[in-house]
C-alpha positions as CSV (number, residue, x, y, z in Angstrom):
1,M,-65.9,-93.7,76.6
2,P,-67.8,-90.4,76.6
3,R,-71.5,-90.5,76.5
4,T,-72.7,-88.9,73.3
5,T,-75.9,-88.9,71.3
6,T,-76.2,-89.2,67.5
7,L,-79.8,-88.0,67.3
8,E,-80.3,-84.8,65.4
9,C,-82.4,-82.5,67.5
10,P,-84.4,-79.6,66.0
11,G,-83.6,-77.2,68.8
12,C,-85.6,-75.6,71.5
13,P,-87.1,-72.1,72.2
14,P,-85.2,-69.6,74.3
15,L,-84.9,-70.8,77.9
16,R,-82.6,-70.8,80.9
17,A,-82.3,-73.8,83.1
18,L,-80.4,-74.4,86.4
19,T,-79.2,-77.9,87.2
20,F,-77.9,-79.3,90.5
21,D,-75.7,-82.4,90.8
22,E,-74.2,-84.8,93.4
23,L,-70.9,-82.8,93.6
24,G,-72.7,-79.6,94.7
25,L,-72.2,-77.8,91.4
26,I,-74.8,-75.5,90.0
27,K,-74.7,-75.2,86.2
28,V,-76.6,-72.7,84.0
29,T,-77.7,-73.8,80.6
30,E,-79.1,-71.3,78.1
31,A,-80.7,-71.6,74.7
32,R,-80.8,-68.4,72.7
33,S,-82.5,-67.7,69.3
34,K,-79.1,-66.4,67.9
35,Q,-77.6,-69.9,68.5
36,G,-80.4,-71.6,66.6
37,G,-82.1,-72.9,69.7
38,V,-79.2,-75.1,70.8
39,P,-78.7,-75.0,74.6
40,K,-75.2,-74.7,76.0
41,M,-73.8,-74.5,79.4
42,V,-72.7,-70.9,80.0
43,E,-71.9,-70.8,83.8
44,R,-70.8,-73.1,86.6
45,W,-71.0,-72.1,90.3
46,G,-69.2,-73.8,93.1
47,D,-66.4,-76.3,93.5
48,P,-66.8,-80.1,93.3
49,D,-67.3,-81.6,96.7
50,A,-69.3,-84.7,97.5
51,S,-70.2,-83.4,101.0
52,K,-72.0,-80.5,99.3
53,C,-74.4,-82.7,97.2
54,V,-77.6,-80.8,96.5
55,L,-80.6,-82.6,98.0
56,A,-83.3,-80.0,97.4
57,A,-83.7,-76.6,95.7
58,S,-86.4,-74.0,95.4
59,M,-86.4,-70.7,93.4
60,V,-88.6,-67.6,93.4
61,D,-88.2,-66.5,89.7
62,R,-89.7,-63.1,89.9
63,K,-88.4,-60.2,87.9
64,F,-87.4,-58.1,90.9
65,D,-84.9,-59.5,93.4
66,P,-85.1,-63.3,92.5
67,L,-83.8,-65.8,95.1
68,L,-82.6,-69.4,95.0
69,A,-82.4,-71.7,98.0
70,V,-80.3,-74.8,98.0
71,A,-80.1,-77.5,100.7
72,R,-76.9,-79.5,100.8
73,K,-75.8,-82.8,102.2
74,N,-73.6,-81.3,104.9
75,G,-76.6,-79.7,106.6
76,S,-76.2,-76.1,105.2
77,I,-78.8,-74.1,103.4
78,E,-77.6,-71.4,101.0
79,V,-79.6,-68.5,99.6
80,L,-78.2,-67.3,96.2
81,N,-78.9,-64.9,93.5
82,P,-80.0,-67.1,90.5
83,L,-78.8,-64.5,88.0
84,N,-75.1,-64.4,88.9
85,G,-74.7,-67.1,91.6
86,D,-73.7,-64.6,94.4
87,L,-74.2,-66.0,97.9
88,N,-76.6,-63.9,100.0
89,F,-76.2,-65.9,103.2
90,S,-75.8,-69.5,104.5
91,V,-77.4,-71.1,107.6
92,S,-77.1,-74.5,109.2
93,N,-80.1,-76.8,109.5
94,V,-78.8,-79.0,112.3
95,S,-81.8,-80.4,114.2
96,E,-82.3,-79.7,117.9
97,S,-82.0,-83.4,118.7
98,G,-78.3,-83.3,117.9
99,A,-78.4,-85.7,115.0
100,Q,-75.7,-85.5,112.4
101,P,-76.6,-84.0,108.9
102,G,-76.0,-87.4,107.3
103,E,-78.5,-89.1,109.6
104,D,-81.2,-86.6,109.3
105,A,-80.8,-85.0,105.9
106,V,-83.1,-82.4,104.3
107,S,-85.7,-84.0,102.1
108,G,-87.9,-81.0,101.4
109,L,-87.2,-77.3,100.9
110,H,-89.5,-74.4,99.9
111,L,-88.6,-70.7,99.6
112,F,-91.7,-68.6,100.2
113,A,-92.4,-65.9,97.5
114,K,-94.4,-63.8,100.0
115,Q,-91.7,-61.5,101.5
116,N,-91.6,-58.1,103.1
117,L,-89.4,-56.0,100.9
118,E,-88.3,-52.9,102.8
119,L,-85.8,-50.1,102.2
120,D,-83.3,-51.1,104.8
121,S,-83.7,-54.9,105.1
122,R,-84.9,-57.9,103.1
123,S,-86.6,-60.9,104.7
124,C,-86.5,-64.5,103.6
125,T,-88.7,-67.3,104.8
126,L,-87.8,-71.0,104.4
127,L,-89.7,-74.2,105.0
128,T,-87.5,-77.3,105.6
129,C,-88.3,-80.9,106.3
130,T,-85.9,-83.7,107.2
131,T,-86.2,-87.4,106.6
132,K,-87.2,-88.0,110.2
133,G,-90.1,-85.6,109.9
134,N,-88.7,-82.5,111.6
135,A,-90.4,-79.6,109.8
136,S,-89.6,-75.9,110.5
137,I,-90.5,-72.5,109.1
138,R,-87.9,-69.8,109.7
139,S,-87.5,-66.3,108.6
140,Y,-84.2,-64.4,108.1
141,E,-83.4,-60.8,107.6
142,V,-80.5,-59.5,105.6
143,T,-79.3,-55.9,105.9
144,K,-78.2,-54.1,102.7
145,S,-75.4,-52.3,104.4
146,A,-73.7,-55.5,105.6
147,A,-74.0,-59.2,105.1
148,D,-75.4,-59.7,108.6
149,V,-78.1,-62.3,108.9
150,T,-80.5,-62.2,111.9
151,S,-83.0,-65.0,112.4
152,G,-86.6,-64.0,113.0
153,S,-89.6,-66.0,114.0
154,S,-89.4,-69.8,113.8
155,R,-91.9,-72.6,114.2
156,T,-90.9,-76.3,114.4
157,W,-93.1,-79.4,114.5
158,N,-93.0,-83.1,113.6
159,V,-95.0,-84.4,110.6
160,C,-94.6,-88.1,111.3
161,T,-94.0,-90.5,114.2
162,G,-92.3,-93.2,112.3
163,G,-90.8,-93.8,108.8
164,D,-88.9,-91.5,106.5
165,I,-90.2,-88.4,104.7
166,L,-89.1,-88.6,101.1
167,C,-91.3,-86.0,99.4
168,S,-93.0,-82.7,100.2
169,K,-94.8,-80.0,98.3
170,V,-96.3,-76.5,99.0
171,D,-99.3,-75.4,97.1
172,G,-99.6,-72.2,95.0
173,T,-101.2,-70.1,97.8
174,E,-98.3,-71.2,100.2
175,S,-100.9,-72.0,102.9
176,Y,-100.8,-75.8,102.7
177,S,-98.2,-78.4,102.4
178,L,-98.2,-82.2,101.9
179,F,-95.7,-84.8,103.2
180,G,-95.2,-88.5,102.4
181,G,-92.5,-91.1,102.3
182,K,-91.5,-94.6,103.3
183,R,-94.1,-96.1,105.7
184,V,-95.7,-92.6,105.8
185,E,-99.0,-92.0,104.1
186,M,-99.7,-88.7,102.4
187,N,-100.9,-86.0,104.9
188,V,-101.8,-82.3,104.4
189,W,-100.9,-79.6,106.9
190,D,-102.1,-76.1,107.4
191,L,-98.9,-74.0,107.5
192,E,-100.4,-71.0,109.3
193,N,-101.5,-73.1,112.3
194,C,-99.0,-76.0,111.9
195,A,-101.9,-78.4,112.2
196,K,-102.7,-81.6,110.2
197,I,-106.0,-81.3,108.3
198,W,-106.0,-84.6,106.3
199,T,-104.4,-88.0,106.3
200,A,-104.6,-90.6,103.5
201,K,-105.7,-94.2,104.2
202,S,-103.7,-97.2,103.0
203,P,-105.1,-98.9,99.9
204,P,-106.7,-102.3,100.4
205,K,-105.2,-105.7,99.7
206,N,-105.1,-106.9,96.1
207,S,-107.0,-109.9,94.7
208,L,-104.3,-112.3,96.0
209,G,-104.6,-110.9,99.5
210,I,-101.2,-109.2,99.4
211,F,-100.8,-105.8,101.1
212,T,-98.3,-103.4,99.5
213,P,-96.4,-101.4,102.1
214,T,-96.5,-97.6,101.8
215,W,-93.5,-96.2,99.9
216,L,-94.1,-92.7,98.3
217,T,-91.2,-91.3,96.3
218,S,-92.5,-88.0,94.8
219,A,-95.6,-85.8,94.9
220,T,-97.0,-82.6,93.4
221,Y,-100.3,-80.7,93.3
222,L,-102.5,-81.2,90.2
223,S,-103.2,-77.4,90.1
224,K,-101.6,-74.5,91.8
225,D,-104.9,-73.0,92.7
226,D,-106.5,-76.1,94.3
227,H,-104.8,-77.7,97.3
228,R,-107.4,-80.5,97.5
229,K,-106.1,-82.6,94.6
230,F,-102.5,-83.9,94.4
231,V,-100.6,-86.7,92.8
232,A,-98.1,-89.1,94.3
233,G,-95.7,-91.6,92.8
234,T,-94.8,-94.8,94.5
235,N,-92.0,-97.3,94.6
236,S,-94.3,-99.9,93.2
237,H,-94.5,-98.2,89.8
238,E,-97.9,-96.6,90.6
239,V,-99.3,-93.1,90.2
240,R,-102.1,-92.1,92.6
241,L,-104.5,-89.2,92.5
242,Y,-105.9,-88.0,95.8
243,D,-108.8,-85.7,96.5
244,I,-109.2,-84.7,100.1
245,S,-112.8,-83.5,99.5
246,A,-113.9,-86.9,98.2
247,Q,-112.2,-89.7,100.1
248,R,-109.1,-90.8,102.0
249,R,-108.0,-93.4,99.5
250,P,-106.7,-92.7,96.0
251,V,-109.4,-91.7,93.5
252,I,-107.4,-93.0,90.5
253,S,-104.5,-95.3,90.4
254,V,-102.3,-95.9,87.2
255,N,-99.5,-98.4,86.8
256,F,-96.6,-97.4,84.6
257,R,-93.9,-99.9,83.5
258,E,-92.1,-102.0,86.1
259,T,-89.7,-99.6,87.9
260,P,-90.3,-97.1,90.7
261,I,-91.7,-93.6,89.9
262,K,-89.0,-91.1,90.7
263,A,-90.3,-87.8,89.5
264,V,-93.8,-86.2,88.8
265,A,-94.7,-82.8,87.4
266,E,-98.0,-81.1,86.7
267,D,-99.0,-79.4,83.5
268,L,-100.6,-76.0,83.1
269,D,-104.0,-77.4,82.0
270,G,-104.7,-78.8,85.5
271,Y,-105.3,-82.5,84.5
272,T,-102.1,-83.7,82.8
273,I,-99.0,-84.9,84.6
274,Y,-95.6,-86.0,83.5
275,I,-93.9,-89.0,85.2
276,G,-90.4,-90.4,85.1
277,N,-89.3,-93.7,86.5
278,G,-86.0,-95.4,87.5
279,S,-85.3,-96.9,84.1
280,G,-85.4,-93.6,82.2
281,D,-88.9,-93.7,80.8
282,L,-90.8,-90.5,80.5
283,A,-94.6,-90.3,79.8
284,S,-97.7,-88.1,80.2
285,V,-101.0,-89.2,81.8
286,D,-104.5,-87.7,81.6
287,L,-105.9,-88.0,85.1
288,R,-109.4,-87.2,84.1
289,T,-109.7,-90.7,82.6
290,G,-106.5,-92.3,84.0
291,K,-105.2,-93.1,80.5
292,L,-101.7,-93.0,79.3
293,L,-101.4,-90.3,76.6
294,G,-98.0,-91.6,75.4
295,C,-94.3,-92.0,76.1
296,F,-91.8,-89.4,75.0
297,L,-89.7,-90.5,72.0
298,G,-86.2,-91.8,72.9
299,K,-85.0,-93.4,76.1
300,C,-82.8,-92.0,78.8
301,S,-80.0,-94.3,80.0
302,G,-80.5,-93.5,83.7
303,S,-83.0,-92.8,86.3
304,I,-85.0,-89.6,85.9
305,R,-84.9,-87.5,89.1
306,S,-86.5,-84.2,88.2
307,I,-89.0,-82.8,85.7
308,A,-89.8,-79.1,85.2
309,R,-92.5,-77.6,83.0
310,H,-91.9,-74.2,81.3
311,P,-94.6,-71.7,82.3
312,E,-94.9,-70.2,78.7
313,Y,-93.5,-72.5,76.1
314,P,-94.9,-76.1,75.5
315,V,-91.7,-77.8,76.7
316,I,-90.5,-79.7,79.7
317,A,-87.0,-80.3,81.0
318,S,-85.8,-83.5,82.6
319,C,-82.6,-84.6,84.2
320,G,-81.3,-87.7,86.0
321,L,-78.4,-90.0,86.7
322,D,-77.3,-90.2,83.1
323,S,-75.9,-86.7,83.4
324,Y,-78.1,-85.3,80.6
325,L,-80.3,-82.3,80.6
326,R,-83.1,-83.0,78.0
327,V,-85.7,-80.6,76.6
328,W,-88.9,-82.2,75.2
329,N,-91.9,-81.0,73.2
330,V,-95.1,-81.5,75.2
331,K,-97.4,-81.8,72.1
332,T,-95.3,-84.1,69.9
333,R,-93.4,-85.7,72.7
334,E,-90.2,-85.5,70.7
335,L,-86.7,-84.7,72.0
336,L,-85.7,-81.1,71.2
337,S,-82.2,-81.0,72.6
338,A,-79.9,-82.8,75.0
339,V,-76.9,-81.4,76.9
340,F,-74.3,-83.6,78.6
341,L,-73.3,-82.1,82.0
342,K,-70.8,-84.7,83.3
343,Q,-72.2,-85.2,86.8
344,H,-75.2,-87.1,88.1
345,L,-78.0,-84.5,88.2
346,T,-80.5,-84.3,91.1
347,K,-82.7,-81.3,90.3
348,V,-83.6,-78.9,87.4
349,L,-85.3,-75.5,87.6
350,I,-86.4,-73.2,84.8
351,D,-86.1,-69.4,84.8
352,S,-89.4,-68.2,83.5
353,N,-88.2,-64.6,83.0
354,F,-85.4,-65.4,80.7
355,A,-87.5,-65.3,77.4
356,N,-89.0,-61.9,78.3
357,E,-85.5,-60.4,78.8
358,E,-84.2,-61.9,75.6
359,T,-87.0,-60.3,73.5
360,K,-86.5,-56.9,75.1
361,V,-82.8,-56.9,74.3
362,T,-82.9,-58.1,70.7
363,L,-85.9,-56.3,69.2
364,P,-84.8,-52.7,69.7
365,A,-81.3,-53.5,68.3
366,V,-82.9,-54.9,65.1
367,D,-85.1,-51.9,64.7
368,E,-82.3,-49.5,65.1
369,E,-79.9,-51.2,62.6
370,E,-82.2,-52.3,59.8
371,H,-85.5,-50.5,60.0
372,I,-84.5,-46.8,59.8
373,A,-87.2,-44.3,59.0
374,P,-86.7,-42.8,55.5
375,G,-85.3,-39.3,55.4
376,T,-84.1,-39.2,59.0
377,P,-80.6,-37.7,59.4
378,S,-77.8,-39.4,61.4
379,E,-75.1,-37.6,63.3
380,E,-71.4,-38.7,63.0
381,D,-68.6,-36.5,64.4
382,G,-70.9,-33.6,64.9
383,E,-72.0,-33.5,61.2
384,T,-75.4,-34.4,60.0
385,L,-75.2,-37.0,57.2
386,P,-78.0,-37.8,54.8
387,V,-79.5,-41.2,55.2
388,K,-80.3,-43.3,52.1
389,K,-84.0,-44.0,51.6
390,K,-85.4,-47.4,51.2
391,K,-85.1,-48.9,47.7
392,S,-88.1,-51.0,48.0
393,K,-90.6,-48.1,47.8
394,E,-88.7,-46.6,44.9
395,K,-88.8,-49.9,43.0
396,K,-92.5,-50.2,43.6
397,R,-93.1,-46.6,42.4
398,S,-91.0,-47.2,39.2
399,K,-93.0,-50.4,38.5
400,K,-96.3,-48.5,38.9
401,E,-95.1,-45.7,36.6
402,A,-93.9,-48.2,34.0
403,K,-97.3,-49.9,34.1
404,A,-99.1,-46.6,33.8
405,E,-97.0,-45.6,30.8
406,S,-97.5,-49.0,29.1
407,G,-101.3,-48.6,29.7
408,N,-101.3,-45.2,28.1
409,E,-99.4,-46.5,25.1
410,E,-101.9,-49.3,24.7
411,A,-104.9,-46.9,25.0
412,G,-103.6,-44.9,22.0
413,T,-102.7,-41.6,23.8
414,S,-100.3,-39.1,22.3
415,Y,-97.2,-37.5,23.7
416,E,-95.1,-34.4,22.9
417,E,-91.5,-34.4,21.7
418,D,-89.7,-31.2,20.7
419,G,-93.0,-29.3,20.6
420,E,-94.6,-31.7,18.1
421,T,-97.5,-34.0,18.9
422,L,-96.7,-37.5,17.7
423,P,-99.2,-40.3,17.5
424,V,-98.7,-43.4,19.6
425,K,-99.0,-46.8,18.1
426,K,-102.1,-48.7,19.1
427,N,-102.1,-51.9,20.9
428,K,-100.7,-54.7,18.8
429,S,-102.1,-57.4,20.9
430,K,-105.6,-57.0,19.5
431,E,-104.3,-56.9,15.9
432,K,-102.4,-60.1,16.6
433,K,-105.5,-61.8,18.0
434,R,-107.6,-60.7,14.9
435,S,-104.9,-62.0,12.5
436,K,-104.8,-65.3,14.3
437,R,-108.6,-65.6,14.1
438,E,-108.6,-64.9,10.4
439,A,-105.8,-67.3,9.8
440,K,-107.7,-70.0,11.6
441,A,-110.9,-69.3,9.7
442,E,-109.0,-69.4,6.4
443,S,-107.3,-72.6,7.3
444,G,-110.7,-74.0,8.4
445,N,-112.2,-73.1,5.0
446,E,-109.2,-74.7,3.1
447,E,-109.5,-77.9,5.1
448,A,-113.3,-78.0,4.5
449,S,-112.7,-77.5,0.7
450,E,-110.1,-80.2,0.7
451,E,-112.4,-82.6,2.5
452,N,-115.2,-81.9,-0.1
453,G,-112.8,-82.5,-2.9
454,A,-111.6,-85.8,-1.4
455,K,-115.2,-86.9,-1.0
456,K,-116.0,-86.1,-4.6
457,L,-113.0,-88.1,-5.8
458,K,-114.0,-91.0,-3.7
459,S,-117.6,-90.9,-5.1
460,K,-116.3,-90.8,-8.7
461,K,-114.0,-93.8,-8.1
462,S,-116.8,-95.8,-6.5
463,S,-119.1,-95.1,-9.5
464,K,-116.4,-96.2,-12.0
465,R,-115.9,-99.4,-10.0
466,L,-119.6,-100.1,-10.1
467,K,-119.8,-99.6,-13.9
468,R,-116.9,-102.0,-14.4
469,E,-118.4,-104.7,-12.3
470,N,-121.7,-104.4,-14.2
471,L,-119.9,-104.8,-17.5
472,D,-118.1,-107.8,-16.3
473,E,-121.4,-109.4,-15.3
474,E,-123.0,-108.8,-18.6
475,I,-120.0,-110.4,-20.5
């Protein structure tokens, strides 16, 4: 039975989202203003293959030369063009220890936006981290004349001695990165020197004396400009806020429902985060007070694996194992639209430059077709044809002239016809008003006279009755 939804969605603003699934497919979903804000899948890149499952993705969504990096299950890392899906180059991320890609898969990937763009070559720098903690920063150069890829400088180090790395994140300045996972506490590294600068401390035992083992599932920075504050979601349905300038243990801890936190995303204000758990619940939390702002209306039927915030519009996009891409309103927390994409989704990214391109394309076309300047000629087959003027201004002028003529007639002005000056009738409205007033006054006088007559009759009748009563008494 196909999975459908009967909820009527109001639609979403113009946006472009890239989704990645377990079969290695990349699907492009767009919502345009011409379509009424209803998103539709417009492109699909790749062939379905379970060995090419997308584990991590990172995009540099700049206007000039955007890039998209995808880490797959078979150990390959591909760098694509996010506009048309063309493959720039592909490299293998097999570790030096000789472990198979399935045993040491990529858990974190970041494509650096700081690149040296030259005339003859283009450089690309990637940060990768595997589940066993093998992190590396490598740069690649691609020549424009041919598709030859040459590897440049590379640095490799280990971020943990035991456990599994499940989440990683690079800050906005691309100078620091954090890592965490199962049996691995959050730790912050300086990427320039490849040195650890901070490590979190395990939280204390609870009131029953039970110690909760470390199991971090997702992480993100609270603000792109501040690398000292970050948020981590745990397998024990808990959201933690860390501040490396304050203490090693979490500053604020918030519990949400009863299932593990699978995805976290930060808002543009610097204190609100969006969290999604394994049962399909999506909510927003204010980390200034640690209070839950509210849950988003509607429930997903599968685990939420990725959340992306739009940089301009107040919307977020979420995807997960229910194969739906959903767009939500941040302020009202209502569902704007949902698209069924058939496969289990693992990641969603939003193209921030899509709205700007849409407005640039549509606005000049409307101005050329509808808003033509009055009196400008148009050429067709070498001939200059007259262009019709706007009727709106002519209508306004005719109305004004009609009002002016009516005002002159009411004022009693005269006009000429066949050389004779004829008088113009004066305004009838004043005469009507006067006649109405006189009629009212006359009717008022008549009513008053009738009332006086009635009073006189009543007085005569009453006097006659009194006389009769007196006569009866005398008799």
